[in-house]
N, C-alpha and C positions, 0 to 999 in steps of 0.2 A: 579521548577516543570518540570515534564517530559510529553512530548506529544507522546503517543503511536499511530503511524500512520497506523498500520496494525495488526488487531487481528480478531480472529474467535471465539468469546465467545458463539456463537450459536451452536458450535460443541458439539456432544453428550458426549465428554469426560469431559465437564463441568456440566453435568446434575445434579450431586450429590451436588455440592457446588457453583454453578454459582452466586447466590445472595450474599452469604457470601463473596466470593472472590471479586466481583465487588463493593460491598458496602464498602469494606475496602481499595479500591484503593487510595482515597484521603489521607488516613493516611500514605500511602507508597510514597507519593509525585507524584502520577500519576494524572496529572491535566486534561488531555483529552485523549479520546480513540476513534479511528475510527474502528467500526466493519464493516468488508468488506464482501460484498456479493460475492458468488462464483457460485450461481445458483439462479433461481427465488425463490425457497424455502428459501435459506439462506439470500437472499436480504429481503424477508418478515421478517425473524427473526431479521435481523439487524435493520430494521425499528422499530420493537417492542422493542428491547433493547434501542434504542435511545429515544423512548417514555418513557421508565421506568427510565432511569438514566440521570440526567441533564448533566453529563460530557461525555456521550457517544453520538457519532454521527455515521451516517450510510453512507456507499457507496453501491450503487446498480449496479449490473452488473453480467455477466455470464462468468465464467472461461472458457478458451478454451476447456478444457476436458469435459465441460458440454454443449457445443454448439449444440450437436445433439438434445437436448431437447427444443431448442429455436424454436419459431414460430412467425409469425407476431402478433398474439394475445398476446403472452407473451412479445414480444418486445414493443408493445404498452403500456402494463402495466408498464414496466421499464421506458418508456418515461414519463408517468404520474407522476411517483414517483420522478423524478428529480426536480419537483417543491416544494418538501417538505422542510420545514424550517430547518430540521436537516439532510438533505441529502447534503453532502459536496463533493462528487466525484462520477464518474462513474467507477466502478471496482469491482472485478478485471477482467480485460479483456486482451486479447493478443493472444499469440501463444505458444503451448507446443508440441514440436516434440519429446520429450524424449520417450514417449510411442507410439505415433502415427507415423507410417512409411508410411501408404497408402496415396497416393497423393489426393484421393478424400476426405479423412478426413481432410487433411491439407487445402485443398481448402475451405471446410466448415468452418474451424476455421478462415481462412482469410476473408471470407465473413462476418461473424458475428463480427469479429474484426473491420472491416471497418464500419459496421452499428453502432456499439457502439461508435466508434470514432465520427461518424456523430452526434450521440446523445449528446456527450460531446460538440461538436461545437455549436449545437442548444441551449443547456441549459446553456452554459458558464461555466460548471463545469470542474475541472481538472480530469485527468484520473489516475487510478492506473493500471499499466501495469505489467502483468505476461509474462515473456519470458524465455523459457527454450529450449536450443539447437535450437534456431531459430533466431539468431542475425541478419542475413542478411535480412530475410523477415520482421522481426519486424522493422528494420531501414527503409527499403524500404517503408513499409506501413505508418509509422509515417511521413515520408517525404511528403506524399500526403496531409497531413493536417498541414504542417509546417507553423508556424506563427499564427495558428488558435486555438491551444490548448496548454496547459501545463499539467504537471503531474509528477508522480514519477515512476521510473523503480524499481519495488518492488523486494526485495531479489536479488539484483544485483549480477550477476555471470560471467560477461564477462570481457574484457580487460580494462585496464586504458584508452587506446586510444579511445575505443568506448564510454566509460563514458564521456570523454571530448567532443566528438562529440555530444552526447545526451544533455549535459549541454549547449553547444552552441545553440542547438535547443530550449532550454528553460526548460529542464527537470531536475528533482532532482533525487538523487540516494538513494534508501532505503537500509539501512544497519542493518542487524539483527545478530542473534547469530552466524552465520557462521564465522563472523570476528574474533571470539575468538578461532576458531579451529586451531590447530597447522599447518594443511596442507593448510590453507587459504591464501597462499602467494600472489596470484593474487589480491584477495579482499583487503588485507592489503596494497598492493602497490597502488591500486586504491584509497583507503581512504587517503593515504599519499599525493597523487598527486592532487586530486580534491579540489576545494575551500570548506572551511567549511560551507559557506552559501548555499551549494547545497546538504547537507547531511541531511537525515531524519532518526530518530530512529524508529525501528519496531521490533516486535517479530515474527509475523506470527503464534502466539500461536493458538492451542496447539503444533505446530510443532517447530522444529529448536531451542530447548533450548540451551543457551550458556554454555560454560564451566564455572564452574565445574558441571553443571546440564545436560550435553549432554545426550540425550536418554530418559530423563524424560519429563513429561508434562510441556510445557512452559506456562508462563503467564507474564503479564506486569511488575510485581514486580522484574523481573530478568533483566530489561533493564539496570540498573547500570553496570552490567558486560559488556554489549555491549559498553556503554559510556566510561568505563574505557579503553577498547582496542582502541577505536577511539582516546581518549585523548593521549594514548601512541604513536599512529601513527602520531598525529598532534603536539605533544609536548606542549599540553595545559592541563588544569585541567579538571577533569570529570565534575565539576560544570559548567565550560565554555562550554563544549560540550552540556550539558543539556540546558543551556540558549540559545545557538546559534540554536540548533535544534528545540527548542520551537518556536523561532522567525521564523525559516524557515517554519515550519508547519503552523503557523498562516498566514504567507504571502501566502502560496500556497492554503490552503483549505478555508480560510475565507475572502480573499480579495473580491472576487465576491459576497459572501454572505453578507458581510457588506454593499456593495453598494445596493443590491437588497432587503434585508430583515431586515437590521438594526442589525444583530448579532454583538455583541461587540467583538472587537479583543483581549480583555484582559480577 
């Protein structure tokens, strides 16, 4: 079975066939899916999907590019949701400097990144980290809560050396469709170097479809293409990658929930 750790099935691109697609996931070997919030609205939608499908779980959080919409009121709402039985992470949260060059905007991102990390500490939930063109600040801020939280660096795009440092801090590395791209030499090297027990499978769908579907709408049934590339980098079978990453995801996202609410690890 495959554990899809990062999807956005609330996206409008799934409006025409969302139920058909999700209902068929178990037939394609997709055992669990985490639908990840990127705003207050999408966090609400993620909760709704988790209520509708027993194999879908929710992460609640606000993406750095959406932090201008956050307020103390909406933050309090996020805080309340972390108690939900099907909420397994705070995310996606972090920093994105690709579009944002102004220092004031970056400071706002950093403020809400810290606040949402505090929420993870209080709730005992892992975090799903979005970091783009912001490696140094992401690492610096994560070190402020070192030893208090764990989580995944989603859609990892930095160096193998930084990945190893993050793993030492207790984080996992999320690997998606980019690893199948011809020009993804740095990510392939990262996958080759890091331990298999720190890799998670993800799509970020509807974005980042793997080869040979690059440029099309992504979905969780395409994860085997990602697992095949990871298997090639690690010198193991695709089935072994799927088994190991299933165990990794269960360990990260359900360890705390098992203790607090009795959710089965199987």
